[in-house]
BAFI-3210 file (N, C-alpha, C; in Angstrom, 3 decimals, decimal comma, padded with zeros to 6 digits):
// residues 315
n [1|2|3|4|5|6|7|8|9|10|11|12|13|14|15|16|17|18|19|20|21|22|23|24|25|26|27|28|29|30|31|32|33|34|35|36|37|38|39|40|41|42|43|44|45|46|47|48|49|50|51|52|53|54|55|56|57|58|59|60|61|62|63|64|65|66|67|68|69|70|71|72|73|74|75|76|77|78|79|80|81|82|83|84|85|86|87|88|89|90|91|92|93|94|95|96|97|98|99|100|101|102|103|104|105|106|107|108|109|110|111|112|113|114|115|116|117|118|119|120|121|122|123|124|125|126|127|128|129|130|131|132|133|134|135|136|137|138|139|140|141|142|143|144|145|146|147|148|149|150|151|152|153|154|155|156|157|158|159|160|161|162|163|164|165|166|167|168|169|170|171|172|173|174|175|176|177|178|179|180|181|182|183|184|185|186|187|188|189|190|191|192|193|194|195|196|197|198|199|200|201|202|203|204|205|206|207|208|209|210|211|212|213|214|215|216|217|218|219|220|221|222|223|224|225|226|227|228|229|230|231|232|233|234|235|236|237|238|239|240|241|242|243|244|245|246|247|248|249|250|251|252|253|254|255|256|257|258|259|260|261|262|263|264|265|266|267|268|269|270|271|272|273|274|275|276|277|278|279|280|281|282|283|284|285|286|287|288|289|290|291|292|293|294|295|296|297|298|299|300|301|302|303|304|305|306|307|308|309|310|311|312|313|314|315]
n.u [052,394|051,430|049,525|051,165|052,612|050,573|049,845|052,186|052,242|049,895|050,605|052,506|050,903|049,282|050,804|051,645|054,157|055,466|056,134|058,569|060,419|061,619|062,208|060,541|058,563|057,445|056,336|054,474|052,740|051,789|050,434|048,421|047,210|046,981|046,111|044,195|044,379|044,337|046,330|045,538|043,957|042,684|042,175|042,355|044,970|045,223|044,568|045,104|043,103|043,732|043,598|043,875|046,460|047,878|047,567|049,025|051,563|052,045|052,330|054,820|056,666|059,307|060,924|060,452|061,429|064,155|064,654|063,997|066,034|067,915|066,489|066,329|069,046|069,467|067,691|068,871|071,024|069,965|068,073|068,624|068,458|065,841|064,491|062,333|062,122|060,998|059,414|057,960|055,410|055,030|052,856|053,003|052,194|052,761|054,612|056,308|057,621|060,019|060,282|060,958|059,648|058,752|058,306|056,388|053,599|053,519|054,326|052,352|050,120|050,338|050,145|052,348|052,773|052,262|050,354|049,653|048,990|050,961|051,087|051,694|049,376|047,551|048,606|049,878|052,873|055,497|058,056|057,991|055,921|056,682|059,226|058,565|057,020|058,896|060,910|063,479|066,032|064,950|064,674|062,363|061,921|060,351|058,692|058,645|056,808|053,562|050,973|049,858|049,494|051,529|053,959|055,637|057,267|060,190|061,466|063,417|064,196|064,599|064,277|063,275|064,046|063,001|064,269|064,036|064,333|062,166|060,227|059,407|058,993|059,713|062,326|062,291|063,282|062,116|061,523|059,978|060,822|061,598|064,227|065,500|067,652|068,435|071,024|071,435|069,529|070,703|072,879|071,557|070,204|072,167|072,689|070,230|070,085|072,249|071,382|069,046|070,121|071,452|069,319|068,214|070,326|070,311|067,753|068,103|070,118|068,732|066,560|067,837|069,093|071,322|072,258|075,113|076,439|077,564|079,420|079,445|079,959|081,064|083,462|081,831|079,412|076,020|074,368|075,367|074,588|074,780|073,183|074,076|073,639|074,689|076,009|077,059|075,223|073,217|070,758|069,602|069,505|070,285|068,630|070,559|072,559|071,119|070,724|073,365|074,368|072,454|070,297|067,450|064,414|064,278|066,920|067,692|067,122|068,578|070,001|072,244|075,705|077,759|080,291|079,847|078,434|080,195|082,491|084,965|087,553|087,232|086,207|087,902|088,544|086,456|086,440|088,619|087,661|085,528|086,879|088,228|086,116|085,056|087,278|087,737|085,386|085,610|087,949|087,191|085,369|086,894|087,542|085,306|082,836|080,041|079,535|080,684|079,038|076,634|077,280|077,517|074,947|073,945|073,291|075,045|075,576|075,457|077,620|079,716|079,548|080,257|082,854|084,051|083,785|085,389|087,809|088,798|089,932|088,068|087,991]
n.v [036,824|037,323|035,281|033,020|033,509|033,432|030,768|029,548|030,392|029,158|026,454|026,240|026,764|024,552|022,453|020,855|020,942|023,060|025,463|025,094|025,315|027,794|031,144|032,911|031,214|030,386|032,780|033,186|031,104|031,933|034,198|033,200|031,006|031,659|034,341|034,322|035,392|035,969|035,344|036,450|038,591|041,630|044,051|047,530|049,553|049,821|052,687|054,944|057,524|061,096|062,144|059,843|059,104|061,282|060,931|058,580|059,424|061,242|059,529|058,550|060,578|061,136|059,219|059,977|062,588|062,161|060,556|061,944|063,788|061,819|060,243|062,028|062,165|059,495|059,255|060,983|059,434|057,186|058,036|058,505|056,032|055,555|054,783|054,832|056,097|054,974|055,177|053,291|052,475|050,018|048,600|048,527|050,804|053,461|056,177|058,255|059,424|059,556|060,559|060,754|063,388|062,724|060,004|059,709|059,324|056,702|055,240|056,061|054,886|052,163|052,180|052,788|055,114|057,967|056,900|054,523|051,050|048,377|045,902|042,397|040,978|042,437|042,994|040,653|038,717|040,955|043,507|045,379|044,418|041,701|041,991|043,172|041,159|039,098|040,389|041,143|042,037|042,115|041,275|041,565|040,605|041,575|039,034|037,603|038,628|038,127|038,825|039,082|041,557|043,042|042,298|043,827|045,284|045,933|045,446|046,547|046,102|046,986|046,355|048,632|049,554|050,788|052,839|051,077|048,657|047,633|046,632|049,058|049,931|050,016|050,507|051,305|050,776|051,068|049,966|050,462|049,896|048,083|047,387|046,992|045,053|041,897|041,969|044,709|045,110|043,756|045,387|047,746|046,830|046,622|049,313|050,110|048,662|049,763|052,421|052,111|051,277|053,595|055,307|054,024|054,387|057,188|057,624|056,344|057,881|060,286|059,603|058,904|061,235|063,228|061,186|059,041|057,493|054,392|052,852|049,650|048,246|045,795|045,389|045,678|044,994|045,462|048,395|048,360|049,704|051,060|052,767|054,767|056,132|059,010|057,715|055,537|053,479|051,076|052,089|051,834|050,109|049,235|047,123|045,427|045,463|044,387|041,781|040,924|041,057|039,718|041,095|042,151|044,061|044,230|044,271|046,797|048,848|050,594|049,209|047,780|048,036|049,453|048,392|045,909|044,684|044,614|043,668|043,974|044,411|045,666|048,112|050,315|050,720|051,901|054,686|054,911|053,450|055,068|057,395|056,409|055,843|058,407|059,822|058,388|058,914|061,689|061,821|060,505|062,313|064,386|066,172|067,720|068,648|068,622|066,779|064,518|064,139|063,584|061,155|059,535|059,507|061,392|064,605|067,734|069,147|067,114|065,615|067,388|067,396|064,762|064,754|066,481|065,057|062,894|064,050|065,226|067,724|070,282|070,523]
n.w [-068,447|-065,872|-065,510|-065,508|-063,214|-061,264|-061,455|-060,563|-057,892|-057,007|-057,195|-055,183|-052,938|-052,929|-052,034|-049,062|-047,946|-049,012|-047,761|-046,585|-048,534|-049,197|-047,881|-049,296|-050,338|-047,933|-047,098|-049,142|-048,522|-046,029|-046,889|-048,614|-047,231|-044,480|-044,458|-046,409|-048,978|-052,557|-055,405|-057,826|-057,275|-058,193|-057,010|-056,027|-054,403|-050,786|-049,036|-046,433|-044,859|-044,848|-042,213|-040,660|-041,352|-040,340|-037,572|-037,198|-037,920|-035,876|-033,725|-034,166|-033,938|-033,000|-034,354|-037,022|-037,014|-036,641|-038,872|-041,253|-042,432|-043,070|-044,848|-046,947|-047,711|-048,441|-050,554|-052,429|-053,087|-054,437|-056,271|-058,976|-060,127|-060,428|-058,185|-055,301|-051,963|-048,843|-045,623|-043,116|-040,626|-037,965|-038,814|-041,486|-042,798|-044,963|-044,022|-044,812|-047,924|-050,594|-053,764|-057,257|-059,251|-061,843|-061,591|-059,718|-060,150|-061,009|-058,741|-056,946|-058,121|-057,541|-054,848|-053,306|-051,577|-049,399|-046,654|-047,825|-047,380|-046,582|-045,307|-044,759|-044,502|-045,950|-048,556|-049,186|-049,811|-049,759|-049,885|-047,676|-045,881|-045,460|-044,427|-041,973|-040,753|-040,469|-039,215|-040,227|-042,612|-045,962|-049,435|-051,943|-055,020|-057,836|-059,356|-057,015|-055,345|-053,881|-054,910|-058,222|-059,320|-058,323|-059,383|-060,891|-059,309|-057,392|-054,184|-051,493|-048,188|-044,691|-041,198|-038,561|-035,266|-032,079|-029,336|-027,268|-028,359|-029,696|-032,515|-034,849|-037,399|-040,975|-043,317|-046,655|-050,020|-053,203|-056,581|-059,707|-062,192|-065,177|-065,659|-063,282|-061,824|-060,124|-059,192|-058,884|-056,910|-054,769|-054,165|-053,431|-051,211|-049,210|-048,760|-047,737|-045,309|-043,885|-043,671|-042,166|-039,726|-039,029|-038,561|-036,325|-034,498|-034,292|-033,175|-030,737|-029,494|-029,334|-027,690|-025,301|-024,565|-022,718|-021,207|-020,859|-023,692|-024,696|-027,123|-028,059|-030,257|-032,608|-035,278|-038,392|-037,307|-035,972|-034,582|-031,572|-028,859|-025,565|-022,885|-020,146|-016,863|-014,878|-012,888|-014,069|-014,336|-015,970|-018,253|-020,702|-023,910|-027,257|-029,710|-030,855|-028,884|-026,766|-027,686|-027,945|-025,307|-023,939|-022,707|-020,867|-020,321|-017,564|-016,858|-017,307|-015,533|-014,040|-012,117|-012,622|-013,377|-015,989|-015,909|-014,730|-016,767|-018,999|-017,898|-015,396|-016,268|-018,646|-018,051|-017,757|-020,333|-021,646|-022,130|-023,840|-026,007|-026,731|-027,472|-029,714|-031,489|-031,904|-032,928|-035,281|-036,697|-037,042|-038,542|-040,908|-041,774|-042,509|-040,509|-040,241|-038,147|-038,348|-040,433|-039,266|-037,036|-038,332|-039,581|-037,366|-036,547|-034,781|-033,171|-033,687|-031,340|-029,438|-030,288|-029,671|-026,883|-026,333|-027,315|-025,515|-023,086|-023,690|-023,788|-026,107|-028,160|-029,824|-033,371]
ca.u [053,299|050,639|048,935|052,229|052,915|049,455|049,939|053,323|051,814|048,896|051,306|053,114|049,843|048,680|051,706|051,740|055,560|056,058|056,640|059,952|061,293|062,345|061,470|059,486|057,477|056,791|055,510|053,331|051,802|051,107|049,533|047,268|046,557|046,649|045,379|043,119|044,540|044,443|047,334|044,931|043,095|043,057|041,676|043,303|045,702|044,556|045,168|044,458|042,704|044,715|043,560|044,438|047,906|048,395|047,618|050,137|052,805|052,226|052,804|056,230|057,279|060,754|061,536|060,365|062,328|065,510|064,788|063,768|067,254|068,556|065,718|066,760|070,364|069,303|067,034|069,861|071,916|069,333|067,023|068,989|068,120|064,383|063,965|061,682|062,482|059,824|059,507|056,644|055,293|055,073|051,706|053,230|051,615|053,806|054,540|057,062|058,173|060,868|060,098|061,126|058,373|058,335|057,945|055,439|052,301|053,690|054,328|051,025|049,162|050,425|049,947|053,587|052,498|051,887|049,066|049,505|049,127|051,719|051,258|051,594|047,978|046,790|049,179|050,605|054,332|056,065|059,230|057,659|055,157|057,436|060,289|057,988|056,619|060,073|061,832|064,815|066,168|064,517|064,471|061,327|062,199|059,374|057,736|058,612|055,599|052,446|049,926|050,362|049,452|052,728|055,193|056,489|057,953|061,284|061,476|064,526|063,733|065,251|063,443|063,754|063,637|063,093|065,329|063,820|064,511|060,895|060,035|058,502|058,782|060,620|062,872|062,072|063,609|061,379|061,655|058,959|061,428|061,876|065,662|066,062|068,079|068,688|072,336|071,200|068,785|071,640|073,646|070,657|069,875|073,226|072,476|069,036|070,412|073,104|070,565|068,144|070,906|071,719|068,090|068,125|071,311|069,827|066,625|068,629|070,778|067,707|065,767|068,654|069,846|071,675|072,945|076,326|076,219|078,764|079,346|080,111|079,860|082,212|083,585|080,862|078,196|074,959|074,586|075,247|074,788|074,150|073,096|074,272|073,420|075,911|076,680|077,409|074,210|072,569|069,381|069,075|070,333|069,664|068,316|071,807|073,213|070,302|071,020|074,766|074,606|071,290|069,662|065,992|064,010|064,585|068,348|067,964|066,371|069,505|070,489|073,506|076,671|078,393|081,440|079,326|078,020|081,314|083,615|085,776|088,748|086,894|085,672|088,855|088,697|085,288|086,803|089,484|086,798|084,780|087,804|088,511|084,940|084,947|088,391|087,530|084,321|086,150|088,918|086,466|084,645|087,869|087,526|084,046|082,015|078,669|079,532|080,984|077,822|075,663|077,700|077,257|073,514|073,669|073,357|076,369|075,738|075,774|079,007|080,617|079,545|081,034|084,259|084,527|083,914|086,499|089,040|089,251|089,723|087,331|088,854]
ca.v [036,680|037,263|033,943|032,092|033,779|032,944|029,302|029,189|030,575|028,127|025,183|026,292|026,689|023,218|021,488|021,091|021,117|024,147|026,543|024,812|025,443|029,059|032,182|033,463|030,228|030,445|033,985|032,927|030,253|032,785|035,094|032,491|030,092|032,324|035,582|034,103|036,228|035,287|036,044|037,129|039,681|042,831|045,252|048,636|049,643|050,312|053,968|055,577|058,915|062,055|062,260|058,608|059,172|062,280|060,307|057,627|060,205|061,816|058,457|058,268|061,887|061,089|058,478|060,780|063,723|061,654|059,906|062,785|064,166|060,617|059,868|062,935|061,719|058,204|059,512|061,544|058,346|056,186|058,594|058,408|054,692|055,450|054,212|055,673|055,771|055,031|054,797|052,845|052,081|048,569|048,004|048,606|052,037|054,366|057,464|059,251|058,956|060,424|060,047|061,713|063,911|061,987|058,627|059,712|058,744|055,255|054,703|056,308|053,953|050,852|052,354|053,140|056,528|058,198|056,322|053,190|049,968|047,281|044,746|041,126|040,555|043,196|042,881|039,408|038,843|042,183|043,874|046,020|043,536|040,503|042,469|043,393|039,871|038,300|041,253|041,030|042,653|041,240|041,802|040,867|041,060|041,378|037,926|037,006|039,127|037,179|039,293|039,293|042,991|043,675|041,665|044,800|046,067|045,348|046,111|046,241|046,610|046,643|046,765|049,694|049,337|051,999|052,857|049,957|047,420|047,157|046,876|050,195|050,277|049,476|051,415|050,643|051,361|050,303|050,350|049,923|049,829|046,737|047,120|046,890|043,660|041,349|042,460|046,061|044,978|043,341|046,575|048,670|046,234|046,994|050,724|050,169|048,180|050,762|053,597|051,743|051,291|054,999|055,828|053,460|055,078|058,541|057,543|055,961|059,060|061,286|059,114|058,903|062,487|063,538|060,031|058,658|056,389|053,600|052,055|048,362|047,587|045,121|045,716|045,035|044,637|046,454|049,460|047,817|050,846|051,032|054,075|054,714|057,425|059,651|056,762|054,401|052,424|050,821|052,557|051,573|049,344|048,971|045,714|044,690|045,307|043,457|040,429|040,596|040,867|039,019|042,036|042,314|045,339|044,177|044,540|048,189|049,684|051,337|048,368|047,146|048,991|049,101|047,538|044,554|044,141|044,392|043,099|044,992|044,689|046,523|049,389|051,385|050,914|052,563|055,994|054,706|053,036|056,252|058,261|055,809|056,020|059,826|060,199|057,780|059,654|062,995|061,615|060,167|063,518|065,435|067,143|068,468|068,147|068,377|065,511|063,444|063,910|062,935|059,763|058,821|059,524|062,245|066,024|068,317|069,480|065,856|065,286|068,239|066,923|063,515|065,120|067,062|063,985|062,020|064,794|065,522|069,144|070,546|070,864]
ca.w [-067,307|-064,643|-065,404|-065,127|-061,805|-060,459|-061,445|-059,715|-056,508|-056,720|-056,989|-053,853|-051,933|-052,959|-051,401|-047,619|-047,554|-049,798|-046,916|-046,201|-049,699|-049,165|-047,147|-050,144|-050,363|-046,618|-047,086|-050,023|-047,782|-045,050|-047,615|-049,157|-046,307|-043,221|-044,682|-047,360|-050,169|-053,846|-056,227|-058,972|-056,805|-058,943|-056,337|-055,918|-053,144|-049,578|-048,665|-045,286|-045,029|-044,379|-040,747|-040,109|-041,555|-039,406|-036,245|-037,178|-037,920|-034,534|-032,841|-034,460|-034,148|-032,805|-035,453|-038,236|-036,868|-036,879|-040,170|-042,438|-043,145|-043,599|-046,034|-048,013|-048,172|-049,103|-051,836|-053,340|-053,501|-055,296|-057,135|-060,385|-060,605|-060,510|-056,950|-054,303|-050,590|-047,986|-044,217|-042,672|-039,233|-037,781|-039,500|-042,926|-043,350|-045,431|-043,339|-045,572|-049,190|-051,399|-055,115|-058,344|-059,754|-063,025|-061,241|-058,603|-060,544|-061,094|-057,384|-056,375|-058,717|-056,891|-053,414|-052,613|-051,396|-048,004|-046,287|-048,406|-046,399|-047,190|-044,419|-045,482|-044,462|-046,942|-049,895|-049,392|-049,803|-050,311|-049,112|-046,402|-045,000|-045,104|-043,539|-040,652|-040,183|-040,148|-038,466|-040,799|-043,927|-047,048|-050,780|-052,698|-056,382|-058,900|-059,270|-055,683|-054,698|-053,904|-055,813|-059,583|-059,637|-057,774|-059,861|-061,574|-058,275|-056,608|-052,880|-050,601|-046,895|-043,424|-040,064|-037,674|-033,883|-031,267|-028,334|-026,366|-029,110|-030,255|-033,943|-035,030|-038,803|-041,990|-044,322|-047,940|-051,317|-054,209|-057,982|-060,621|-063,521|-065,665|-065,714|-061,932|-061,740|-058,791|-058,780|-058,387|-055,653|-053,724|-053,792|-052,731|-049,914|-048,267|-048,438|-046,893|-043,973|-043,239|-043,353|-041,076|-038,487|-038,699|-037,959|-034,981|-033,663|-034,036|-032,244|-029,421|-028,923|-029,018|-026,563|-024,095|-024,480|-021,342|-020,653|-021,568|-024,632|-024,933|-028,353|-027,861|-031,543|-033,177|-036,707|-039,268|-036,597|-035,882|-033,602|-030,220|-027,974|-024,254|-022,240|-018,701|-016,215|-014,375|-012,001|-014,935|-014,227|-017,255|-018,365|-022,034|-024,842|-028,551|-029,930|-031,077|-027,582|-025,979|-028,156|-027,675|-023,875|-023,376|-021,794|-020,873|-019,718|-016,127|-016,680|-017,678|-014,593|-013,205|-011,029|-013,027|-013,909|-017,260|-015,587|-014,532|-018,062|-019,906|-017,179|-014,728|-017,053|-019,779|-017,599|-018,026|-021,779|-022,210|-022,642|-025,005|-027,108|-027,139|-028,203|-031,016|-032,343|-032,255|-033,787|-036,598|-037,380|-037,440|-039,621|-042,130|-042,188|-042,794|-039,429|-040,241|-037,037|-038,808|-041,173|-038,323|-036,243|-039,211|-039,782|-036,120|-036,291|-033,625|-033,446|-033,494|-029,921|-028,753|-030,645|-028,898|-025,496|-026,290|-027,496|-024,255|-022,092|-024,088|-023,738|-027,462|-028,470|-031,070|-034,503]
c.u [052,522|050,045|049,969|052,575|051,823|049,465|051,073|052,952|050,828|049,551|051,949|052,047|049,224|049,526|051,892|053,173|056,227|056,692|058,096|060,931|062,169|061,561|060,336|058,295|056,720|055,874|054,297|052,280|051,072|050,055|048,255|046,491|046,157|045,763|044,267|043,184|044,652|045,428|046,742|043,965|043,556|042,556|042,768|043,995|044,842|045,284|044,399|044,042|043,801|044,764|044,143|045,963|048,541|048,542|048,804|051,481|053,087|052,745|054,307|057,005|058,799|061,445|061,543|061,312|063,769|065,677|064,731|065,044|067,994|067,820|066,112|068,103|070,259|068,677|068,011|070,789|071,274|068,358|067,337|068,646|066,607|063,742|063,273|062,088|061,252|060,141|058,107|056,613|055,250|053,887|051,856|052,603|052,747|053,613|055,199|057,547|059,098|060,856|060,367|059,762|057,868|057,888|056,799|054,109|052,372|053,652|052,968|050,017|049,169|050,281|051,206|053,621|052,131|050,474|048,823|049,790|049,760|052,025|051,121|050,149|047,110|047,292|049,842|052,103|054,771|057,194|058,908|057,006|055,931|058,607|059,755|057,571|057,832|061,121|063,280|064,839|065,762|064,513|063,411|061,398|061,090|058,463|057,843|057,436|054,492|051,406|050,510|050,344|050,718|054,030|056,068|057,335|059,104|061,396|062,639|064,238|064,606|064,370|064,098|063,179|063,823|064,183|065,199|063,963|063,256|060,801|059,019|058,277|059,768|061,074|062,860|062,639|062,947|061,626|060,545|059,516|061,778|063,353|066,311|066,385|068,268|070,052|072,221|070,492|069,713|072,472|072,790|070,323|070,911|073,058|071,293|069,369|071,264|072,285|069,603|068,870|071,229|070,495|067,957|069,102|070,808|068,686|067,125|069,293|069,759|066,920|066,545|069,565|070,093|072,339|074,225|076,025|077,548|078,538|080,148|080,166|081,177|082,276|082,580|079,555|077,159|075,282|074,322|075,593|074,127|074,182|073,260|074,041|074,734|076,684|077,097|076,467|073,469|071,119|068,788|070,043|069,566|069,386|069,594|072,539|072,443|070,600|072,435|074,998|073,440|070,595|068,152|065,674|064,364|066,060|068,677|067,181|067,296|070,044|071,791|074,421|077,210|079,577|081,002|078,990|079,219|082,523|084,486|086,989|088,483|086,470|086,610|088,992|087,509|085,684|087,695|088,659|086,015|085,665|088,050|087,360|084,851|086,063|088,225|086,473|084,819|087,130|088,222|085,698|085,596|087,889|086,262|083,104|080,597|078,575|079,787|079,752|076,769|075,999|077,424|075,772|073,139|073,711|074,748|076,621|076,103|077,209|079,980|080,679|080,380|082,524|084,849|084,743|085,109|087,844|089,639|088,921|088,949|088,315|088,296]
c.v [036,561|035,884|032,931|032,265|033,218|031,421|028,834|029,313|029,482|026,782|025,125|026,115|025,302|022,173|021,831|021,394|022,308|025,233|026,350|025,036|026,682|030,057|032,781|032,514|030,237|031,655|033,827|032,093|031,053|033,648|034,382|031,689|030,754|033,544|035,451|034,969|035,377|036,050|036,817|038,242|040,989|044,126|046,317|048,664|050,160|051,570|054,556|057,004|059,835|062,162|061,016|058,616|060,158|061,698|059,356|058,350|060,798|060,775|058,234|059,555|061,842|060,375|059,306|061,960|063,320|061,211|060,858|063,236|062,979|060,101|060,744|062,504|060,416|058,377|060,081|060,464|057,453|056,752|058,442|057,047|054,494|054,865|055,277|055,180|055,946|054,611|054,451|052,659|050,558|047,855|048,059|049,819|052,989|055,740|058,579|058,621|060,019|059,828|061,129|062,130|063,089|060,566|058,556|059,048|057,226|054,621|054,911|055,273|052,590|050,955|052,596|054,655|056,756|057,694|054,949|052,114|048,761|046,172|043,475|040,645|041,271|042,943|041,540|039,670|040,125|042,624|044,427|045,028|042,325|040,844|042,618|042,091|039,103|039,083|041,053|041,729|041,661|042,016|040,942|041,420|040,613|040,167|037,122|037,547|038,079|037,584|039,579|040,765|043,708|043,147|042,608|045,610|045,259|046,149|045,616|046,889|046,162|047,129|047,871|049,450|050,621|051,859|051,725|048,611|046,870|047,523|047,994|050,552|049,600|050,601|050,678|051,461|050,468|050,857|049,702|049,780|048,395|046,380|047,041|045,423|043,202|041,791|043,875|046,007|044,605|044,532|047,541|048,144|046,610|048,449|050,871|049,753|049,193|051,981|053,315|051,767|052,719|055,647|055,312|054,143|056,476|058,569|057,231|057,162|060,122|060,876|059,209|060,129|062,835|062,388|059,773|057,446|055,701|052,724|050,787|047,568|046,938|045,456|044,938|044,672|045,733|047,456|048,928|048,909|050,593|052,446|053,890|056,097|057,956|058,747|055,497|053,210|052,305|051,300|052,280|050,783|049,158|047,480|044,899|044,459|044,337|042,015|040,016|040,268|040,185|039,876|042,028|043,685|045,377|044,474|046,012|049,158|050,448|050,550|047,650|048,210|048,514|048,181|046,100|043,903|043,734|043,777|044,194|045,380|045,626|047,920|050,534|051,679|051,605|053,872|055,882|054,321|054,220|057,196|057,728|056,020|057,466|060,253|059,631|058,543|061,004|062,859|061,345|061,371|064,665|066,531|067,963|067,873|067,816|067,043|064,332|063,102|063,184|061,461|058,913|058,765|060,353|063,706|066,567|068,657|068,235|065,439|066,101|067,797|065,654|063,790|065,660|065,988|063,081|062,743|065,105|066,981|069,279|070,969|072,048]
c.w [-065,993|-064,433|-064,947|-063,646|-060,906|-060,368|-060,537|-058,243|-056,113|-056,447|-055,616|-052,774|-051,857|-052,241|-049,937|-047,185|-048,236|-048,937|-046,535|-047,352|-049,640|-048,324|-047,976|-050,187|-049,037|-046,535|-047,996|-049,288|-046,706|-045,742|-048,051|-048,134|-044,994|-043,446|-045,718|-048,598|-051,422|-054,725|-057,392|-058,567|-057,458|-058,295|-056,267|-054,568|-052,004|-049,113|-047,480|-045,627|-044,486|-042,869|-040,083|-040,224|-040,572|-038,010|-036,152|-037,191|-036,546|-033,555|-033,000|-034,711|-034,016|-033,949|-036,732|-038,187|-037,143|-038,326|-041,358|-043,138|-043,731|-044,833|-047,216|-048,586|-048,959|-050,479|-052,862|-053,890|-054,554|-056,322|-058,612|-060,981|-060,716|-059,272|-056,097|-052,930|-049,721|-046,565|-043,748|-041,161|-039,156|-038,418|-041,020|-043,583|-043,721|-044,785|-044,142|-046,867|-049,771|-052,806|-056,135|-058,879|-060,936|-062,746|-060,239|-058,957|-060,579|-059,701|-056,701|-056,857|-058,031|-055,373|-052,620|-052,456|-049,936|-047,704|-046,868|-047,363|-047,073|-046,196|-045,249|-045,514|-045,467|-048,355|-050,175|-049,356|-050,489|-049,400|-047,748|-045,442|-044,544|-044,198|-042,118|-039,983|-039,689|-039,355|-038,929|-042,144|-045,004|-048,361|-051,445|-054,118|-057,333|-058,662|-057,978|-054,875|-054,808|-054,944|-057,197|-059,965|-059,170|-058,369|-060,693|-060,608|-057,680|-055,312|-052,031|-049,256|-045,730|-042,282|-039,260|-036,284|-033,087|-030,214|-027,321|-027,084|-029,743|-031,740|-034,134|-036,490|-039,719|-042,901|-045,641|-049,090|-052,366|-055,607|-058,790|-062,036|-063,903|-065,598|-064,336|-061,661|-060,297|-058,275|-058,216|-057,039|-054,505|-053,240|-052,979|-051,339|-048,857|-047,819|-047,487|-045,461|-043,208|-042,810|-042,206|-039,735|-038,063|-038,067|-036,528|-034,029|-033,290|-033,045|-030,835|-028,740|-028,530|-027,757|-025,258|-024,029|-023,019|-020,629|-021,458|-022,436|-024,883|-026,160|-028,152|-029,157|-031,947|-034,662|-037,547|-038,607|-036,626|-034,785|-032,195|-029,227|-026,629|-023,681|-020,743|-018,117|-015,647|-013,429|-012,737|-014,750|-015,548|-017,247|-019,753|-022,887|-026,141|-028,691|-030,091|-029,758|-026,701|-026,381|-027,765|-026,215|-023,163|-022,324|-021,959|-020,274|-018,228|-015,848|-016,849|-016,808|-013,655|-012,040|-011,359|-013,603|-015,243|-017,021|-015,375|-015,860|-018,912|-019,226|-016,607|-015,552|-018,203|-019,337|-017,939|-019,509|-022,412|-022,875|-023,860|-026,220|-027,652|-027,945|-029,612|-031,987|-032,827|-033,204|-035,197|-037,383|-037,870|-038,595|-040,939|-042,672|-042,488|-041,749|-039,331|-039,199|-037,467|-039,534|-040,236|-037,492|-037,065|-039,399|-038,549|-035,783|-035,079|-034,051|-033,148|-032,028|-029,105|-029,039|-029,808|-027,431|-025,356|-026,458|-026,195|-023,197|-022,398|-024,070|-025,094|-027,765|-029,768|-032,157|-035,263]
res [m|r|k|e|h|e|q|a|v|a|q|v|l|e|s|a|s|s|a|a|l|s|p|v|a|a|s|w|c|r|s|g|l|r|h|g|l|a|p|d|d|s|r|g|p|t|i|l|t|g|s|e|l|t|i|r|r|q|r|h|d|m|m|l|s|v|a|r|p|l|l|d|q|l|y|q|t|v|s|a|t|g|c|a|v|m|l|t|d|a|d|g|v|v|l|e|t|r|t|q|t|g|d|r|a|m|f|d|a|v|g|l|t|p|g|g|v|w|s|e|g|i|e|g|t|n|g|i|g|t|c|l|v|e|d|r|a|v|t|i|h|r|d|e|h|f|a|s|r|n|i|g|i|s|c|m|d|a|p|i|h|d|a|r|g|r|l|v|g|a|l|d|i|s|s|c|r|d|d|h|s|q|a|m|a|a|l|v|q|k|i|v|q|d|s|a|r|r|i|e|r|g|v|f|y|r|h|f|a|g|n|r|i|i|d|t|n|e|p|g|g|d|a|a|l|i|a|v|d|r|d|d|l|l|v|g|a|t|l|a|a|r|k|r|f|r|l|t|d|d|c|l|t|g|n|r|t|a|a|e|l|l|g|e|g|d|a|a|s|f|l|d|s|e|r|a|v|l|r|r|a|l|a|q|a|g|g|n|a|t|k|a|a|r|a|l|g|i|g|r|a|t|l|y|r|r|l|e|k|a|g|i|a|r|q]
***
């Protein structure tokens, strides 16, 4: 099977127009032609030292603090299928993992372990690295990987952005089991994307703690959040909000009001929208404030402050 895979990759690399065939083919071309990788390279995984990993974790202290409980929840959801959950930085370095004890050796062997480096320039086409290069959710299923040593892995990934909209990492769910089908991968991909957005929301609320957060999200959309100060001046926006309202860093220096952004007619509806979001979260959580806060990606204290501002009595 490895030989057949290596031949398939070689055929793609030999054709100048292959990159236009599919996103996977484009990634294979980057791997082989830009990074000079070979699909039959049998070297072992690249693993950072413990001190190097510690430094990288310290750089992302806020993201990790927000993400850890969500990683635990995500792992509980997918662990029975033999999947591992991973969080990386923007260089594809694995910062955190959640793996079943019985599967840990298998994931460690391929480098899906804390300190493992999964950038596209190191491993070629793979879920983590390709997700980061393309800044979008991707699934790389088994023989879609560039290196033949990785064709036993299925990877489902979504990018994570910080409170300023910058790409800071990827959320990954990987499986090394032969029975992990493409249909299963499609289902897991939806879970990954939802969890990544929850991490982004949590980071945004943590970063702009003390400011008012307005949820401008549309049904089925990403976390389009904006932060305003006590005078309703814009001071922050998530990537989704930046795209939706065409915001740049220069627009978020406290010189524009939320009313200007959303229109004077919408200004009075901010509070109604906030009430609706909070009431829906509480209803879905059966009135449990802790569960509602978790679903919104915020702390319970923040939830209580938002309830008070919206005029909603605690349940």
